[in-house]
N, C-alpha and C positions, 0 to 999 in steps of 0.2 A: 483754501483749507488751512486751519490753524496748525501751528507746529505740534500741538498736543495731539490733534487728530492724525496728523501725518505719522507721528511716532506710534500711535496705537495701530494704525493701518499697517505699518511696516512690521511691527511685532506679530500681528495676526498672520500676515503672509508667511513669516518665518516659522512661527510656533505651531500653527494649526497642522501643516503637513508633518512636522516632527512628532506631534502628539498622536496623529493618526497612525504613523508608522510604529510608534512605540506601543500603541494600543493593540495593533495587530500582532506584533512580535510577542508582547506579553501574553496575549490570549493564546497564541500558538504554542508558546513555551509551556503552558499548562499541560499540553498533551505529550510533551517529550518524555515524561516519566510515567511508567506504567502504574506507579503507586497512586497517582492522583487521577488517572484517566477515568476510573469508574465513578469517582465523585463528580468529575466534570460532566460526564454523561448524565448523571442524575440532575445536576444543576441545570443542564440544557433543557431537559424535559420539564423541569419544575418551574423555571423562571422565564423561559423564552417562548414566544408564540411562533407557531409554524409559519413559514414564509412560502406561499404558493409559487413565488418567483424563483425559489431555490430548487432548481430542477437537477436531480441526480444524474440525468442522462449524460451530461458532459463529463461525468466522472467515471462512467462505466468503461470507457476506452481511453487510450492515450495516443496522441499523434506523434509522440517523440520517436525519432529515428533510432535512438539508443537510450537505454535506461537500465537501472539496477534496482532490485528490490531486496531488502533485508527482511528475513522472517525470524521471529523470535517468540519465546514464551517466557512466562515468569510469574512472580507474585510480588508481594511487598518487599521481599528481601533479595530477589535476584532477577536477572534477565539473561536468558540463554539464547544465543544465536544458533539456530539449527539448520538454516538453509539460506542460500543466496541465489538469486536469479538474475542473469544478465541477458539483455537483448541487444544485438548489434544489427540494425536494419539498414545501415548505409551501404550503398552499392547494389549490385544485382543479386547477391546471395546472402540473404538474412541468416543470422545464426542465433540460436537460443542456447544458453549454458546454465544448467542447474547444478549447483554444488550442494550436496547433502552432507552435513556434518554428523548426522546420526541416521540410522535406518528409519525409513518411513513407509507405511503402507505396503510392506513386503519388499521394498527396494533398499538395497544396501547403500551404505555411505559411499561417497565418491562423486565423480563428475559425470554428468549426463549432457550430451551435446546433440542438438538437432541442427543439421546443416545440409546444404545442397552440394552435390558433386556430380558433374556431367549430367545436369538436368534431372537428377534424381535425389530425393530427400532421404537422408540417413540419420539413424540414432546411434550414438556411440557412448558406451559406458567405460569409464576408466577408473579403477580403484585408486585410492590414495597411495602415496609412496611409490608410484610407478613413473618410469621415464620412457621417453620415446624409443630408446633402444630395447626396452623390455618387451615391447609389443604385447604388454599385458592389458589388453583392452578387448571389448566386445563391440562389434559393429554390425548393424542390421539395417536392412531396408525398412523405412518407416512403415510401409504397408504390411510388413511381416510382424511388426511388434506394436499393434495399435494401443495396447494397454500401457506400455512404457511411453509411447509417444504422447498419449493423452495425459499421463501422469506428469511428464515434464511440462507440457503446455499449460497444465492447470496452475503452475506457479507464475505464469506471465500475469501482467496486470489484468488483461481481459479475462483470462482464465480464473483468476482469483475473484474478480467481481462476479462472475457467473457462479462460481462455487459458493460464494457467501450469500447468494440470494438477493443481492442488491437490486437486480433488475426485475425480480419477480415479486418481492414482498412489498408490503405497504411501507413506504419510506417517508419519514417526516424530515423536512428540510428547514434549516434555519440560516440566517445570514446576519452578520454584524460587522459593519465597517470593512467590508472586503473579505472577511473570514466566512467560509461556508461550512456548515455542519450538517451531517445526515445521520439519522438514527433509525434502526430497523431491527426486527427479530427474524431468525431463521432456524430451521431444524437441521442439525448436523449429526447424522448417525443416531437419530432418536433423541438427541439432547437439544433443548431449545437454547440458543445462544443470542445474546443481545449484542448488537454491533453498532459502532458509530465511526464515522470517517470525517476527516476535516481536510480542508484545502484552502487556498487563497485564489480568488477569482475562478478561472477555469482549470486550475492546476491542483489535482488531488495530491495529498502528501502522505497521510498516515491513516491506517485503519486498525481498530481494536475490536476484540470480541471477548465476551465473558459468558459463562454459564449463567442463565437467567437467575437474577436475585442474589448473586454472590459477588464478592469483591476479591475473590481469591485469585487463582491462576487465570491469566489472560493470554491471548494470542495477539501478536502485533505484526504489522507489515509496514515498511517504510519505503516509499518510492523516491528514488534519487535520480 
């Protein structure tokens, strides 16, 4: 092999992976701002062809032992974090913690915890500005408060996917150099919302939803 060809070969080995990584990161970065997410979703549907190999099934659940989800809403001018969900599944007693920064669906702001104690599952609500010495909390057997239990569980990744209709609606899948995208519509309390979700490989990362045909307020969830 000539020296010139050796040089070209070495540059290709070095540059191609770098360009691939940069392409994926650049594409993913387009989703990090809610301001451009609606436009990106339109671009996906307009310019990309659906990929039958891009199966949303692997994104409906997560096998992570521990994870966190940030929930926010906003428009072109702001982004408001309204809830955080943490799942701690390591060990024999998994724990789910939902922190609501504002009241939602009839539940007050504060911290909601689902955990096991002496082989029984409990739901605990603790208002903000409380300390352990205050004993200012409410604790119930999970079977006695199914509405509260289901509300907290709906903020888990599995619960959010179920609530968003990702498993039930007609989902279009796209893939580009390791980046996977899924687009679908669902009805939320009588309002049709357009959703799209992206991830890398088998790892989902973010999901956005909008009221159909608008680029105003969006809802966003980020899996960490």
